[in-house]
C-alpha positions as CSV (number, residue, x, y, z in Angstrom):
1,M,25.8,14.0,78.6
2,N,27.8,16.6,76.7
3,R,28.3,16.5,73.0
4,A,31.7,14.6,73.5
5,D,30.1,11.9,75.4
6,R,27.4,11.3,72.8
7,K,29.7,10.7,69.8
8,G,28.6,6.9,69.1
9,V,25.1,7.8,70.2
10,Q,22.4,8.4,67.7
11,E,20.1,11.3,68.0
12,R,16.2,10.4,68.6
13,R,13.8,11.6,66.1
14,P,11.5,14.6,67.2
15,L,8.2,13.5,68.6
16,W,6.2,14.6,65.7
17,Q,8.1,12.2,63.4
18,R,7.9,9.4,65.9
19,I,4.1,9.8,65.6
20,L,3.6,10.9,62.3
21,L,5.9,8.4,60.2
22,P,4.4,5.2,61.5
23,V,0.7,6.7,60.9
24,V,1.9,7.5,57.2
25,G,3.5,3.8,56.9
26,A,0.4,2.0,58.3
27,V,-2.0,4.2,55.7
28,M,0.5,3.2,52.9
29,I,0.4,-0.3,53.9
30,L,-3.6,-0.2,53.8
31,V,-3.6,1.5,50.6
32,G,-1.0,-1.1,49.2
33,A,-3.4,-3.9,50.3
34,F,-6.2,-2.3,48.6
35,G,-3.8,-1.9,45.5
36,L,-3.4,-5.7,45.6
37,I,-7.2,-6.3,45.2
38,I,-7.7,-3.5,42.8
39,P,-4.7,-3.2,40.4
40,V,-5.0,0.4,39.7
41,I,-2.7,1.3,42.7
42,P,0.8,0.0,42.7
43,G,0.2,-2.0,46.0
44,I,3.8,-3.7,46.2
45,L,5.5,-0.4,45.9
46,L,3.4,1.0,48.6
47,F,4.2,-1.9,51.0
48,A,7.9,-1.6,50.2
49,I,7.7,2.3,51.2
50,G,5.4,1.7,54.1
51,F,7.1,-1.1,55.9
52,P,10.1,0.9,57.1
53,L,7.9,4.0,57.8
54,L,6.0,1.9,60.1
55,F,8.8,1.2,62.3
56,C,10.2,4.7,62.7
57,F,8.8,5.1,66.4
58,H,11.9,3.8,68.1
59,Q,15.5,3.5,66.8
60,A,16.1,-0.1,67.5
61,S,13.0,-1.0,65.6
62,E,13.8,1.2,62.6
63,D,17.2,-0.4,62.5
64,W,15.5,-3.9,62.4
65,A,13.2,-2.8,59.7
66,T,15.9,-1.4,57.7
67,G,18.0,-4.4,57.7
68,V,14.9,-6.5,56.7
69,V,14.3,-4.6,53.7
70,R,18.1,-4.4,52.8
71,N,18.2,-8.3,53.0
72,C,15.0,-8.7,50.8
73,Y,16.4,-6.1,48.3
74,A,19.9,-8.1,48.4
75,R,18.1,-11.5,47.9
76,L,16.0,-10.1,45.0
77,K,19.0,-8.7,43.3
78,R,20.7,-11.9,43.4
79,L,17.7,-13.6,41.7
80,W,17.1,-11.1,39.1
81,V,20.3,-9.8,37.8
82,P,21.7,-12.3,35.3
83,K,25.1,-13.4,35.8
84,T,27.7,-12.0,33.3
């Protein structure tokens, strides 16, 4: 497949990113869970950052996780932003 044929196709992440990013995401979720128990570490923030990283091993799962995070952000924004 040459460059002209791949115009609509997204490039895959390098192997080291497909391995490292989900590991970092899992660690952030574990630390976030620990932060919910002991409130010194901001647990919710680490969950929000770690969740999309956990799904970086495959493009379709990354797109799904990004959509979920954007949907949650939009719902929270509707609830918290006062109507003017």
